[in-house]
N, CA, C and O atoms as a MOPAC input file, in Angstrom:
PM7 MOZYME 1SCF
protein

 N      0.84100 1    -1.17700 1     0.00000 1
 C      0.00000 1     0.00000 1     0.00000 1
 C      0.88800 1     1.24300 1     0.00000 1
 O      1.91700 1     1.26200 1     0.67500 1
 N      0.51500 1     2.25600 1    -0.73000 1
 C      1.33000 1     3.46000 1    -0.89700 1
 C      0.98800 1     4.51500 1     0.14900 1
 O     -0.15900 1     4.62800 1     0.58200 1
 N      2.00200 1     5.29000 1     0.55000 1
 C      1.80400 1     6.39400 1     1.49600 1
 C      1.47800 1     7.69900 1     0.78100 1
 O      1.22700 1     8.71000 1     1.43600 1
 N      1.47600 1     7.69700 1    -0.54400 1
 C      1.29000 1     8.93200 1    -1.30100 1
 C     -0.13500 1     9.44800 1    -1.18700 1
 O     -1.09200 1     8.67700 1    -1.12000 1
 N     -0.25300 1    10.80500 1    -1.16800 1
 C     -1.55100 1    11.45800 1    -1.06700 1
 C     -2.16800 1    11.59800 1    -2.45200 1
 O     -1.45200 1    11.70200 1    -3.44800 1
 N     -3.48800 1    11.60000 1    -2.51300 1
 C     -4.17300 1    11.84200 1    -3.76500 1
 C     -4.33200 1    13.35900 1    -3.92100 1
 O     -4.69700 1    14.04500 1    -2.96700 1
 N     -4.05900 1    13.87900 1    -5.12000 1
 C     -4.16200 1    15.32100 1    -5.35800 1
 C     -5.05600 1    15.59700 1    -6.54900 1
 O     -5.57500 1    14.68000 1    -7.18500 1
 N     -5.22800 1    16.88900 1    -6.84100 1
 C     -6.09900 1    17.30900 1    -7.93000 1
 C     -5.44000 1    17.19200 1    -9.28800 1
 O     -6.10300 1    17.41000 1   -10.30200 1
 N     -4.17300 1    16.86000 1    -9.34900 1
 C     -3.48200 1    16.78100 1   -10.63100 1
 C     -2.59200 1    17.97500 1   -10.88200 1
 O     -1.77600 1    17.93800 1   -11.80200 1
 N     -2.71500 1    19.03800 1   -10.09800 1
 C     -1.87600 1    20.22200 1   -10.27300 1
 C     -0.49600 1    20.03400 1    -9.64600 1
 O      0.45700 1    20.71300 1   -10.02700 1
 N     -0.39000 1    19.12600 1    -8.70000 1
 C      0.85400 1    18.89600 1    -7.97400 1
 C      1.07700 1    17.39900 1    -7.92700 1
 O      0.12400 1    16.64800 1    -7.72400 1
 N      2.30000 1    16.94300 1    -8.10800 1
 C      2.53300 1    15.51200 1    -8.03500 1
 C      2.13500 1    14.95000 1    -6.68000 1
 O      2.34300 1    15.59100 1    -5.65000 1
 N      1.56600 1    13.75900 1    -6.68300 1
 C      1.17200 1    13.11100 1    -5.44000 1
 C      2.40800 1    12.79100 1    -4.61700 1
 O      3.47600 1    12.51000 1    -5.16200 1
 N      2.25400 1    12.83400 1    -3.31500 1
 C      3.34100 1    12.45800 1    -2.42400 1
 C      4.41100 1    13.51500 1    -2.25700 1
 O      5.53900 1    13.19200 1    -1.88300 1
 N      4.08100 1    14.79100 1    -2.52900 1
 C      5.09600 1    15.83700 1    -2.37700 1
 C      5.31000 1    16.21100 1    -0.91600 1
 O      6.20000 1    17.00300 1    -0.60400 1
 N      4.50100 1    15.64800 1    -0.01500 1
 C      4.67200 1    15.90700 1     1.41400 1
 C      4.08100 1    17.22200 1     1.87300 1
 O      4.08300 1    17.49800 1     3.07300 1
 N      3.57700 1    18.04400 1     0.96900 1
 C      3.02900 1    19.34600 1     1.34000 1
 C      1.52800 1    19.29900 1     1.50600 1
 O      0.89800 1    18.25600 1     1.33500 1
 N      0.96700 1    20.44400 1     1.84100 1
 C     -0.46800 1    20.58100 1     2.00600 1
 C     -1.05700 1    20.97200 1     0.65800 1
 O     -0.72800 1    22.03700 1     0.13600 1
 N     -1.91000 1    20.14600 1     0.08500 1
 C     -2.42000 1    20.36300 1    -1.26700 1
 C     -3.78900 1    21.02600 1    -1.32200 1
 O     -4.36400 1    21.15000 1    -2.40400 1
 N     -4.32600 1    21.45700 1    -0.18200 1
 C     -5.67400 1    22.02800 1    -0.17900 1
 C     -5.81100 1    23.22100 1    -1.11800 1
 O     -6.82900 1    23.35000 1    -1.79800 1
 N     -4.80800 1    24.09500 1    -1.17000 1
 C     -4.93400 1    25.27900 1    -2.03200 1
 C     -4.98500 1    24.88900 1    -3.50400 1
 O     -5.59600 1    25.60500 1    -4.29700 1
 N     -4.36600 1    23.78300 1    -3.89400 1
 C     -4.40100 1    23.34900 1    -5.28600 1
 C     -5.72600 1    22.66500 1    -5.62000 1
 O     -6.22300 1    22.78100 1    -6.74000 1
 N     -6.28500 1    21.96500 1    -4.66400 1
 C     -7.56000 1    21.29700 1    -4.87800 1
 C     -8.67200 1    22.32600 1    -5.02600 1
 O     -9.58800 1    22.12700 1    -5.82400 1
 N     -8.61200 1    23.43200 1    -4.26800 1
 C     -9.64600 1    24.47500 1    -4.30400 1
 C     -9.39600 1    25.50700 1    -5.40200 1
 O    -10.22800 1    26.39000 1    -5.61100 1
 N     -8.28600 1    25.41500 1    -6.09300 1
 C     -7.91100 1    26.40200 1    -7.10700 1
 C     -8.93200 1    26.42400 1    -8.24000 1
 O     -9.34000 1    25.37700 1    -8.74300 1
 N     -9.34000 1    27.63500 1    -8.63700 1
 C    -10.29300 1    27.77900 1    -9.72700 1
 C     -9.59400 1    27.55300 1   -11.05600 1
 O     -8.40600 1    27.84700 1   -11.19100 1
 N    -10.31500 1    27.03800 1   -12.03000 1
 C     -9.77400 1    26.81600 1   -13.35900 1
 C     -9.71600 1    28.14200 1   -14.09400 1
 O    -10.67500 1    28.91300 1   -14.05600 1
 N     -8.61000 1    28.41800 1   -14.75800 1
 C     -8.46500 1    29.64400 1   -15.52500 1
 C     -9.24900 1    29.51800 1   -16.80900 1
 O     -9.18300 1    28.49400 1   -17.48900 1
 N    -10.00100 1    30.57200 1   -17.14700 1
 C    -10.81000 1    30.56600 1   -18.35600 1
 C    -10.25100 1    31.59400 1   -19.32500 1
 O    -10.02600 1    32.74600 1   -18.95500 1
 N    -10.03000 1    31.18300 1   -20.54800 1
 C     -9.50400 1    32.07600 1   -21.57200 1
 C    -10.60600 1    33.03400 1   -22.02000 1
 O    -11.76900 1    32.64600 1   -22.13500 1
 N    -10.23300 1    34.28000 1   -22.27100 1
 C    -11.18700 1    35.27000 1   -22.76900 1
 C    -10.71300 1    35.75000 1   -24.12900 1
 O     -9.55100 1    35.56000 1   -24.48900 1
 N    -11.60400 1    36.36900 1   -24.88200 1
 C    -11.25600 1    36.85200 1   -26.20800 1
 C    -10.29200 1    38.02500 1   -26.16700 1
 O    -10.10700 1    38.65800 1   -25.12800 1
 N     -9.68600 1    38.30600 1   -27.30200 1
 C     -8.69500 1    39.37800 1   -27.40300 1
 C     -9.28900 1    40.75300 1   -27.09900 1
 O     -8.56600 1    41.65000 1   -26.66500 1
 N    -10.58700 1    40.93200 1   -27.31800 1
 C    -11.21900 1    42.21700 1   -27.07600 1
 C    -11.86500 1    42.34600 1   -25.70600 1
 O    -12.52200 1    43.34900 1   -25.42700 1
 N    -11.69100 1    41.35300 1   -24.85000 1
 C    -12.28400 1    41.39500 1   -23.51800 1
 C    -11.31300 1    42.03300 1   -22.53800 1
 O    -10.15100 1    41.63500 1   -22.45700 1
 N    -11.78900 1    43.02200 1   -21.79400 1
 C    -10.95000 1    43.73100 1   -20.82800 1
 C    -11.39800 1    43.35000 1   -19.42400 1
 O    -12.55900 1    43.53600 1   -19.06100 1
 N    -10.46300 1    42.81100 1   -18.63400 1
 C    -10.74100 1    42.39200 1   -17.25600 1
 C    -10.13100 1    43.37300 1   -16.27000 1
 O     -9.13500 1    44.02800 1   -16.58000 1
 N    -10.72100 1    43.47800 1   -15.08400 1
 C    -10.10100 1    44.26600 1   -14.02300 1
 C     -8.88000 1    43.47500 1   -13.53300 1
 O     -8.98800 1    42.28800 1   -13.22600 1
 N     -7.74500 1    44.12500 1   -13.46500 1
 C     -6.48800 1    43.45400 1   -13.12600 1
 C     -6.27200 1    43.33200 1   -11.62500 1
 O     -5.38800 1    42.60100 1   -11.17800 1
 N     -7.08100 1    44.04800 1   -10.84400 1
 C     -7.05700 1    43.96300 1    -9.38300 1
 C     -8.34400 1    44.59800 1    -8.87100 1
 O     -9.03500 1    45.26500 1    -9.64200 1
 N     -8.68800 1    44.41700 1    -7.60800 1
 C     -9.88700 1    45.06900 1    -7.08600 1
 C     -9.76200 1    46.58900 1    -7.18000 1
 O     -8.68600 1    47.14300 1    -6.95600 1
 N    -10.85100 1    47.25200 1    -7.50700 1
 C    -10.81600 1    48.70700 1    -7.61600 1
 C    -12.19200 1    49.26200 1    -7.94600 1
 O    -13.19900 1    48.55900 1    -7.86500 1
 N    -12.21600 1    50.55300 1    -8.32600 1
 C    -13.45500 1    51.27900 1    -8.59400 1
 C    -13.40000 1    51.92800 1    -9.96500 1
 O    -12.36800 1    52.47500 1   -10.35300 1
 N    -14.49400 1    51.87200 1   -10.69800 1
 C    -14.58400 1    52.53100 1   -11.99700 1
 C    -14.78700 1    54.02500 1   -11.74200 1
 O    -15.80700 1    54.42900 1   -11.18300 1
 N    -13.81200 1    54.84700 1   -12.15500 1
 C    -13.89000 1    56.29700 1   -11.92800 1
 C    -14.59700 1    57.02600 1   -13.05700 1
 O    -15.29200 1    58.01700 1   -12.83200 1
 N    -14.41700 1    56.53200 1   -14.26400 1
 C    -14.87700 1    57.26300 1   -15.44000 1
 C    -15.08900 1    56.26900 1   -16.57200 1
 O    -14.28400 1    55.35400 1   -16.74200 1
 N    -16.15100 1    56.42800 1   -17.34500 1
 C    -16.37900 1    55.61300 1   -18.53900 1
 C    -16.40200 1    56.56400 1   -19.72700 1
 O    -17.21300 1    57.49000 1   -19.77000 1
 N    -15.51900 1    56.33900 1   -20.68600 1
 C    -15.34800 1    57.27100 1   -21.79700 1
 C    -15.98100 1    56.80600 1   -23.10300 1
 O    -15.88600 1    57.51500 1   -24.10600 1
 N    -16.62000 1    55.64800 1   -23.12700 1
 C    -17.25600 1    55.13200 1   -24.33700 1
 C    -18.65400 1    54.62000 1   -23.98800 1
 O    -19.01000 1    54.47300 1   -22.81900 1
 N    -19.41800 1    54.35700 1   -25.01700 1
 C    -20.73100 1    53.72700 1   -24.81600 1
 C    -20.85100 1    52.57400 1   -25.81000 1
 O    -20.10900 1    52.50700 1   -26.79000 1
 N    -21.78400 1    51.67800 1   -25.54900 1
 C    -21.96900 1    50.53000 1   -26.43300 1
 C    -22.26600 1    51.01900 1   -27.84500 1
 O    -23.07100 1    51.93000 1   -28.04100 1
 N    -21.60300 1    50.40100 1   -28.83200 1
 C    -21.78700 1    50.78400 1   -30.23100 1
 C    -20.72400 1    51.73100 1   -30.75000 1
 O    -20.62600 1    51.92700 1   -31.96200 1
 N    -19.91900 1    52.32900 1   -29.87000 1
 C    -18.85000 1    53.23700 1   -30.31000 1
 C    -17.76200 1    52.46300 1   -31.03100 1
 O    -17.41600 1    51.34900 1   -30.63600 1
 N    -17.21700 1    53.06000 1   -32.10100 1
 C    -16.05800 1    52.48500 1   -32.78600 1
 C    -14.80600 1    52.95300 1   -32.05500 1
 O    -14.67700 1    54.13300 1   -31.72900 1
 N    -13.88900 1    52.03000 1   -31.80000 1
 C    -12.63400 1    52.36400 1   -31.11600 1
 C    -11.45900 1    51.77100 1   -31.86500 1
 O    -11.59100 1    50.78600 1   -32.59200 1
 N    -10.31100 1    52.39000 1   -31.67300 1
 C     -9.06600 1    51.87900 1   -32.23600 1
 C     -8.19700 1    51.37800 1   -31.10000 1
 O     -8.36400 1    51.79500 1   -29.95300 1
 N     -7.28300 1    50.49900 1   -31.41000 1
 C     -6.36400 1    49.97900 1   -30.40700 1
 C     -5.66200 1    51.15700 1   -29.72200 1
 O     -5.09000 1    52.01700 1   -30.39100 1
 N     -5.71100 1    51.19000 1   -28.38500 1
 C     -5.07400 1    52.25900 1   -27.62000 1
 C     -6.00200 1    53.39000 1   -27.22000 1
 O     -5.60000 1    54.25900 1   -26.44600 1
 N     -7.24700 1    53.40700 1   -27.72700 1
 C     -8.20900 1    54.44400 1   -27.33100 1
 C     -8.59600 1    54.25200 1   -25.85800 1
 O     -8.68800 1    53.12400 1   -25.37300 1
 N     -8.82100 1    55.36800 1   -25.15500 1
 C     -9.20800 1    55.32300 1   -23.74400 1
 C    -10.64900 1    54.84300 1   -23.60700 1
 O    -11.56700 1    55.46700 1   -24.14100 1
 N    -10.84900 1    53.74100 1   -22.89700 1
 C    -12.18800 1    53.20800 1   -22.65400 1
 C    -12.74500 1    53.70800 1   -21.33600 1
 O    -13.89900 1    54.12700 1   -21.25700 1
 N    -11.90800 1    53.66100 1   -20.29100 1
 C    -12.34900 1    54.08100 1   -18.96100 1
 C    -11.15300 1    54.32000 1   -18.06600 1
 O    -10.01400 1    54.02300 1   -18.42800 1
 N    -11.43200 1    54.86400 1   -16.88600 1
 C    -10.40800 1    55.06000 1   -15.85900 1
 C    -10.81300 1    54.19400 1   -14.67600 1
 O    -11.95500 1    54.23500 1   -14.22000 1
 N     -9.86000 1    53.41100 1   -14.18700 1
 C    -10.08400 1    52.44500 1   -13.11300 1
 C     -9.17200 1    52.81200 1   -11.95400 1
 O     -7.95200 1    52.86400 1   -12.11500 1
 N     -9.75600 1    53.06900 1   -10.78500 1
 C     -8.96900 1    53.47300 1    -9.61400 1
 C     -8.68300 1    52.25400 1    -8.75000 1
 O     -9.59800 1    51.59400 1    -8.25700 1
 N     -7.39200 1    51.96800 1    -8.57400 1
 C     -6.96200 1    50.84300 1    -7.73900 1
 C     -5.68500 1    51.25500 1    -7.01500 1
 O     -4.79100 1    51.85500 1    -7.61200 1
 N     -5.60500 1    50.93500 1    -5.74400 1
 C     -4.43800 1    51.24500 1    -4.91000 1
 C     -4.07700 1    52.74500 1    -4.95700 1
 O     -2.90700 1    53.11300 1    -5.05300 1
 N     -5.10600 1    53.58900 1    -4.88700 1
 C     -4.95900 1    55.05200 1    -4.86700 1
 C     -4.34000 1    55.61600 1    -6.14900 1
 O     -3.79900 1    56.72200 1    -6.14300 1
 N     -4.41900 1    54.85300 1    -7.25000 1
 C     -3.90300 1    55.32000 1    -8.53900 1
 C     -5.00400 1    55.21500 1    -9.58700 1
 O     -5.77600 1    54.25700 1    -9.59900 1
 N     -5.06700 1    56.21000 1   -10.46500 1
 C     -5.98100 1    56.15300 1   -11.59900 1
 C     -5.26800 1    55.45300 1   -12.74400 1
 O     -4.19400 1    55.87800 1   -13.16800 1
 N     -5.86600 1    54.38300 1   -13.24000 1
 C     -5.28500 1    53.59100 1   -14.31700 1
 C     -6.12800 1    53.73600 1   -15.57100 1
 O     -7.33700 1    53.50600 1   -15.53700 1
 N     -5.50500 1    54.11200 1   -16.67000 1
 C     -6.21200 1    54.24200 1   -17.93800 1
 C     -6.41300 1    52.85200 1   -18.52400 1
 O     -5.45900 1    52.08800 1   -18.67100 1
 N     -7.64000 1    52.53200 1   -18.85300 1
 C     -7.96500 1    51.26500 1   -19.48400 1
 C     -8.13500 1    51.55100 1   -20.97300 1
 O     -9.03800 1    52.28200 1   -21.37900 1
 N     -7.25900 1    50.96600 1   -21.77300 1
 C     -7.22000 1    51.23400 1   -23.20800 1
 C     -7.78000 1    50.06100 1   -23.99700 1
 O     -7.76800 1    48.92100 1   -23.53200 1
 N     -8.26700 1    50.35100 1   -25.18900 1
 C     -8.79700 1    49.29300 1   -26.04500 1
 C     -7.65900 1    48.39300 1   -26.51100 1
 O     -6.64400 1    48.88200 1   -27.00600 1
 N     -7.82400 1    47.06900 1   -26.35600 1
 C     -6.76700 1    46.15500 1   -26.77500 1
 C     -6.74700 1    45.90200 1   -28.28600 1
 O     -5.74000 1    45.44000 1   -28.82300 1
 N     -7.86500 1    46.20600 1   -28.97700 1
 C     -7.96700 1    45.95600 1   -30.41800 1
 C     -8.79900 1    47.04600 1   -31.08200 1
 O     -9.47900 1    47.81700 1   -30.40400 1
 N     -8.74200 1    47.10800 1   -32.41400 1
 C     -9.66700 1    47.94400 1   -33.19100 1
 C    -11.01400 1    47.23300 1   -33.21600 1
 O    -11.06300 1    46.00700 1   -33.32300 1
 N    -12.10600 1    47.98600 1   -33.11800 1
 C    -13.41700 1    47.34900 1   -33.19300 1
 C    -14.52900 1    48.24000 1   -32.69400 1
 O    -14.41400 1    49.46500 1   -32.68300 1
 N    -15.61000 1    47.59900 1   -32.28100 1
 C    -16.80000 1    48.28400 1   -31.77800 1
 C    -17.04200 1    47.80800 1   -30.34500 1
 O    -16.90400 1    46.62300 1   -30.04200 1
 N    -17.40300 1    48.74500 1   -29.47100 1
 C    -17.70200 1    48.39000 1   -28.08100 1
 C    -18.99400 1    47.58200 1   -28.09200 1
 O    -20.07300 1    48.10600 1   -28.36700 1
 N    -18.85800 1    46.29900 1   -27.78900 1
 C    -19.99200 1    45.37100 1   -27.83000 1
 C    -20.81600 1    45.44700 1   -26.55500 1
 O    -22.04500 1    45.50400 1   -26.60300 1
 N    -20.13200 1    45.44800 1   -25.40900 1
 C    -20.85000 1    45.45200 1   -24.13300 1
 C    -20.00300 1    46.10600 1   -23.05800 1
 O    -18.79900 1    45.86300 1   -22.97400 1
 N    -20.64000 1    46.94500 1   -22.22700 1
 C    -20.00700 1    47.53900 1   -21.05700 1
 C    -20.67400 1    46.89200 1   -19.84400 1
 O    -21.88300 1    47.01800 1   -19.64800 1
 N    -19.88400 1    46.21000 1   -19.04500 1
 C    -20.41400 1    45.44500 1   -17.91300 1
 C    -20.25400 1    46.14000 1   -16.56800 1
 O    -20.40700 1    45.50500 1   -15.52500 1
 N    -19.95000 1    47.43100 1   -16.57500 1
 C    -19.72400 1    48.16500 1   -15.33200 1
 C    -20.43900 1    49.51500 1   -15.38200 1
 O    -20.87600 1    49.96500 1   -16.44200 1
 N    -20.54900 1    50.14300 1   -14.22100 1
 C    -21.10600 1    51.48700 1   -14.10800 1
 C    -20.11600 1    52.36900 1   -13.36900 1
 O    -19.28800 1    51.87400 1   -12.60400 1
 N    -20.19700 1    53.66400 1   -13.59200 1
 C    -19.33000 1    54.59900 1   -12.88700 1
 C    -19.56000 1    54.46200 1   -11.37900 1
 O    -20.69800 1    54.43200 1   -10.91100 1
 N    -18.44900 1    54.38000 1   -10.62600 1
 C    -18.52800 1    54.25500 1    -9.17800 1
 C    -18.63100 1    52.82100 1    -8.67100 1
 O    -18.60300 1    52.58700 1    -7.46300 1
 N    -18.75000 1    51.86600 1    -9.58000 1
 C    -18.89500 1    50.46300 1    -9.18000 1
 C    -17.57000 1    49.89500 1    -8.67700 1
 O    -16.52300 1    50.10200 1    -9.29100 1
 N    -17.62600 1    49.18100 1    -7.55900 1
 C    -16.45100 1    48.47400 1    -7.03300 1
 C    -16.37600 1    47.11100 1    -7.69900 1
 O    -17.37700 1    46.39900 1    -7.78700 1
 N    -15.18600 1    46.74700 1    -8.16900 1
 C    -15.01700 1    45.49500 1    -8.89200 1
 C    -14.00800 1    44.58700 1    -8.20600 1
 O    -13.04000 1    45.06600 1    -7.61600 1
 N    -14.23100 1    43.27800 1    -8.28300 1
 C    -13.22000 1    42.33300 1    -7.82600 1
 C    -12.19300 1    42.11600 1    -8.93900 1
 O    -12.38000 1    42.59400 1   -10.05700 1
 N    -11.13800 1    41.41300 1    -8.64200 1
 C    -10.13700 1    41.06500 1    -9.64800 1
 C    -10.78200 1    40.15700 1   -10.70700 1
 O    -11.62200 1    39.31700 1   -10.38500 1
 N    -10.38400 1    40.33400 1   -11.95100 1
 C    -10.80800 1    39.52300 1   -13.10600 1
 C    -12.28300 1    39.66500 1   -13.47300 1
 O    -12.85800 1    38.75100 1   -14.06500 1
 N    -12.90200 1    40.78700 1   -13.13500 1
 C    -14.27800 1    41.07300 1   -13.55500 1
 C    -14.22400 1    41.57200 1   -15.00000 1
 O    -13.38000 1    42.40500 1   -15.33000 1
 N    -15.11300 1    41.07500 1   -15.86300 1
 C    -15.15700 1    41.55300 1   -17.25900 1
 C    -15.74000 1    42.95800 1   -17.26400 1
 O    -16.89700 1    43.16200 1   -16.89600 1
 N    -14.92100 1    43.93600 1   -17.68800 1
 C    -15.35800 1    45.33000 1   -17.67300 1
 C    -15.97100 1    45.72600 1   -19.01800 1
 O    -17.07000 1    46.28000 1   -19.06100 1
 N    -15.26900 1    45.44600 1   -20.10300 1
 C    -15.69900 1    45.86600 1   -21.43100 1
 C    -15.38700 1    44.76000 1   -22.43400 1
 O    -14.39400 1    44.04300 1   -22.31000 1
 N    -16.25700 1    44.64400 1   -23.42300 1
 C    -16.01400 1    43.70200 1   -24.52100 1
 C    -15.99400 1    44.48700 1   -25.83200 1
 O    -16.95100 1    45.18400 1   -26.17000 1
 N    -14.88800 1    44.36000 1   -26.56000 1
 C    -14.73700 1    45.02300 1   -27.86900 1
 C    -14.65300 1    43.92200 1   -28.91600 1
 O    -13.89300 1    42.96600 1   -28.76100 1
 N    -15.44100 1    44.06000 1   -29.98800 1
 C    -15.41600 1    43.04900 1   -31.06200 1
 C    -15.15200 1    43.70300 1   -32.40000 1
 O    -15.09500 1    43.01700 1   -33.42100 1

């Protein structure tokens, strides 16, 4: 009979460590090239576009306040603003979908 522990597959079995954090780890989901996520918890300070607006790569979409700094959120691609999933003043968690450009 083996002394090795059963794990979720992220860490080799029998490493002698505590594997709970790997078992509870969320699966990473890929998003499209035009999807903009919040990179850390923060607040939407300003929204500079509306759904249906044409944007070019590098255009200012919104201002996101995190860690006492205003961060400019720029369009990652040329396209049209498909959906805005936030409102001015809204507090967001990390990895929240803010804007979708297609």
